[in-house]
N, C-alpha and C positions, 0 to 999 in steps of 0.2 A: 540373489543376495541383496539385503537391504544397506543402503548407503551408511557410512560411519559418520559420527559427529563432525569429524574434521571434514569429510567430503561435503556434507550439508553446509557447513559453515563457508567453505571456499566457493560453493555453488552460489550461495546467497550473497556473499561479498562481490562476486563477479557481476551478478545481476544488478545489484545497487550501484556498483561502479558504473556500469553502462548506463543505467538510468541517470545517475548524476552527472555524466559527461555529455548528455544530450545526444547520444549516438542515434543512428536511423532506427526507425521502427522495426525494419526487418531485421536488424541486428538484435534488438531486444526480443523480438518474436522466437529467435534461436534458442531462447532460455526456456521456453514454454513447450510442453508436451504437444506432439503432432498426433498422438494416438487416443488421447482422453478428451473428454469435453471439459475444457479448462473453465474455471470460475474466476471471474473478475469482480471485484467490488470495492467502492471507495465512497464511504460515508463518514458522518460525524458521529461522535459518542453519544449525543443525545437524540439522534435521529429517530422519530417515532416509528419509521419503516425502513430500516436499512436495506431490506431486501428489494426495494424499489430501486436502489442503485447497484443491484448485482445483475451481471450479464454472463452469458456462457458462450464458449466457443472462441476459437482463434480470431475470428472476424471481429468480435467484441473486444478482445485484446488489442488488436490492431486499430480499431476505432478509437478506443480509449487513449492510446499513446500518440496517435495522429491528432486527435483533438488537442491534447495538451501541447504537443509541438507546434501546432498551427497558432495557438493563442498565447502561450506562455513560454518564458525561458526559466529553467531550473538552474539554481546556483547554490552554492553554500550548503550542499547536502551533508549533514553531520550525523553520523550514526552514534547513538548515545549507549545502546546496550544490544546485546544479542544473546538468545536463549535457544539451544537446540533439543528438541525432544527426538532422540535418535529412534526410540521405538515406533514412532508414527511418522517420521520424515518431515516434521514440522520446524520451521525456523521462525522465531519471533524476534522482530527488531524493532526497538524505538529509535526515532530519529527526527530530525527537523529539516526543513528545506526552505529556501528563499524563492518565492515565485515573483515574476516580473511579467506584467502585461506587455506583450510585444507592442500594442497600439499606443499606449499612453505612457509606458515605462513605470507605471505605478507598482510599488513592491509591497509585500507583506510575508511573514514567516508562517508556515504550518507545521506544526508538531503532530506527530502521528505513531501509531503502532502498526506494524505490518506483520501478517500472519502468511506465511508461505508454506504451502504443502508441496513436497516433491515426490515424484514416483521413483522407482528403483533405478531409473536410468538418469536421474538427477535433473529431470525436466519439470518445471512448474506445472502443478495441476489445479492450484488454487492460490489466488493472490488477493489478498483482503487487506485494505488500508482503512484504518479507523482514526479519524482526526481527534486528537486529544487536547488541542488549543481550542480557543473559542470557536463556536460553530461557523462564524463568518469567515474563518481562515481556511475552511476546507476548499480545495480548489473546485471542487464540484458545486459549490454554491457561490463561487466568486462572482463578484459584480465590481465592475471598474468604477470606482467612487467619482473619477473625474469625468465620467460619461453618463453614469446613470444616477448619480446622487448617493447618498450614504448607504452604507452596507445594511442588509436586512438584518433586524434583531433576531437573536436565537429564539427558538420555540421553547416553550416551557414544558419539559417532559423529564422524567427521572432517568438517571443513569443506570441501565441494567445491563452490565457487561456480559451477563450470562447469555444473552441472545446473540452474542457473537461466538458462538460455539463454532470453532473454525471447521472449515472443510466443505464437503459436498452434502452436509446435512447433519443428522443427529450423531456426531462422533463421541459425544459424552465427555470430551476433553475440557479441562478447566484451563482457559487462557487468561486468567485474571492476572493483573499487574505483579501479583506476589510471585510469580514465577519467572519474572525477568530479572536477569542479573547483569550487573554493569559490564560493559565491553571492556576487555583488557587491552590496552595499548601495547603494540609491539615495538 
C-alpha cells in the first residue's frame, strides 16, 4: 500500500529535523532505503551538468553527510514550504540553512529546493537538493573566503528546471516551482 500524504509529510519532517539538528550520519542513514540503490544529488540551479553531482548507494549518502559534518555546521534550518505528490511518493520542500565553516567560523545562507522520493516503507530512495540562492552559496561549491580568497563567480548558463526531473530517471513529473505551496504553520 502506498503511503498517504500525511505519512509522507511526517517522514520528510522527521528527516529534515534530524538533518537540521546535526545528528550522526548513522541516524540520518536510518531514513534511507536499505533495499534500493539510493540516489543522492546536491547542485545549484544553473549548474551546467547537475548529474556530475549525482551519486548512488548508501555509501554515497554516508560520504555526503560525513563530508558536511566534518567541515560545516548547519544551523537555522528554516522550512518555507512543503508539497506532497502522494501518487508518486514525492515530497518537495523549499528551505534555507545557515552554514558555518568549522575551521574559520565563516557563515553564509543557502536557499534550496529538496526533492525526496520515498518507497512504500517510507524510506528515502532519492534525495536531490537544488540550490536556488546564488551559485556560490551551494555548499558543494563552498570556498572559505578567509582561506582561499573571494568566492568563485557563478557560471553563465540558462536556468532549465526541466532537467531536474526528479527521481531515478525520466519520470516525466513536472517539479517546477509552480507546484510548491506555502507550508502551513501549526
